C-alpha positions, 0 to 999 in steps of 0.5 A, a space after each residue: 293804599 293802606 300802610 300797616 306798622 306792627 310792633 312787639 309792644 305798643 302804647 294803647 291809651 295808658 297801657 303797653 300791650 303787644 304785639 300790636 298793629 296800626 293800619 294807616 290810610 290817608 294820614 289817619 289811623 283806621 284800625 288798631 289790632 293786637 296779635 300777629 302782624 297782618 300780611 304786608 305789614 312793616 314789622 318793627 323788630 324790637 322796641 315800642 310803638 307810641 303816638 307822637 309826643 305833644 309839647 304845649 310849651 316851646 319857646 324855640 329850639 335849634 337856635 330859633 326864638 319864636 319871638 323872632 321867627 321867620 319861615 326858615 326858622 320855623 322849618 328848622 324847628 319843625 324838622 328838628 323836633 321829630 328826632 326827639 319824638 315830638 310830632 305836634 307842638 305849641 309855639 310859645 311867646 313870652 311877655 312883651 307889650 300887647 301890640 308886640 305880642 300881636 305882631 309876634 303871633 302873626 309872624 308865628 302863624 305866617 311861618 307855620 303856614 309856610 311849612 310844606 306838607 310832609 316836613 317835620 312836626 306840625 305847629 298847633 297855634 300859639 301859646 301866650 305866656 304873658 303879659 298877664 302875669 304877676 311881677 312878684 313871680 316874673 322869672 326872666 319875664 320883664 315885669 315892666 311889660 306885664 299888664 293886668 288882663 283888663 277888658 281892652 287887653 283881652 279884646 285886643 286878642 279876641 277881636 282879631 279873628 286870625 289871632 283868636 282862631 290860632 290862640 290855643 293857650 294863655 298862661 296868666 296870673 288870675 289874682 291880677 285885677 280883672 283876672 277871673 273875668 279874663 279867664 271866663 272870656 278866654 275860656 268862652 272863646 275856646 282858649 285853654 287858660 293856665 295859671 302861671 307866673 302867679 302869686 295866687 293863694 290856694 283860694 285864688 287858684 281854686 277860684 281860677 278853676 271855678 272860672 274855667 282855668 284848666 292847667 298850671 304852667 310849669 308846676 312849682 316854678 314862678 308861683 306861690 309855693 306849697 305851704 302846709 297851711 297856705 297851699 299856694 298854686 301847687 298845693 291846690 293844683 295837686 288835689 284839684 282834679 280840674 287842673 292838668 299839671 305842666 311839669 318841666 322834667 329836666 330835674 333842674 327846674 324840679 328835683 327828682 324826688 318832687 317829680 316823683 311826688 307829683 306823679 304819685 299824687 296826680 300822675 294821670 294829670 301831668 303833662 310833660 313840657 320842655 319850656 325849651 328855648 333857642 338854646 335847646 339842641 345847641 352847644 353852649 353859647 349865647 341865645 335869645 328868649 323873647 329877644 333877650 339874651 340867654 346863656 347856655 353853659 356846660 351844665 345844660 341849663 339856660 340862664 339870664 345874664 343875672 343867673 336866673 333859669 331861663 326856660 330849658 334846653 330840654 327835649 321831650 324824649 329826655 323828659 320821658 327818660 328822666 321821669 322813668 329814671 325816678 321810678 315812674 312806670 314807662 306807660 305813665 311817663 309816655 302818657 304824660 307826653 302824649 294823651 294828657 297834653 293832647 286832651 288838655 288842649 282839646 285835640 282828641 285826634 292826637 296823642 293816641 293810637 286809636 281809629 280816627 286819630 292822626 297817624 303820628 307815631 314814634 318807634 322807640 328803642 329799648 332805651 327809650 330813644 326815638 328810632 323812627 317817627 311818622 307825622 300824618 302817616 309819613 316818615 319824617 325822622 329815621 335814626 338810620 338815615 343821615 340828617 343835617 348837622 343842626 338836626 343831628 345835634 338836636 337828636 343827640 342833645 342831652 344824651 
């Protein structure tokens, strides 16, 4: 039987319209109409209806590090994410030896496959942020594990059929020896390649786009900076329309004025990401990122014991609110967390309210806080229904 959800306002594409109704059948949207709600609809009293949020860079959350994940840990993350509006996510693994990364990837896939139907947000595969990075822009990644993306290393990823099918995104430094050929091989295999943790010049960044790279991982962070003569990675990314720009909008990784600058320059190509680590949704304390210690203090920014920022404790709904707070229109901020990340990873059925799309929905209140979330047409979060303590903590993180 069809279900219909009607709202006073809804995000259709990149525009907020209303009132509007969404008809759902077998977990998919079959019709979207505007105007008066049809008989039998679930009528939302206020707020805004949007597609579910899509986060393509998540290292962990609620105490779980994807480098050490098991089925129970994956379920904890999947159950927690909808409270932040996220319905699909890309588990991310940071730099480690290639054989370790292969083992971690298999563990993530096994944990993902063990998720019961109807439970929380759904993982989309794996994002490898390393080991093909530049030691000059290591951040908290261990430079001793970084390797050039030679033919053997890329073959180790692509010759394993299970891993090749699950590998959705690879962040790499294209200026490393063999980098451009690696970009081409990965792209030919259907993998999204992102430039990140890179000391590439502007010319090298453009060459990566010529080879097929289509994203920049956490713009401005851990990359050759923007200069007025040497544009580095950010300068080319802001003007080359082939790139989608990942942005950590916790206002600590990138300041408010620069976030607004990015949207002014290339707003239609921004994909908000959290780069969340196990500390996200948790109280101050010691957590793991790629198995290494990360400290979360009262300022809410995870750091290595040496003081380097180590991912974030950001939630994607808060990223949206942060971007709205710097002056970006609500529709643009929401598009950057829905349709833009969905499109860059080739998921045309996600991130939109349109016939044929997956019925992932978020009902927001007037302060842009999730009230109710559907995944595949099923309610997986309701702010009025009591939740387990860890999920409740995640729901209120960063308020």
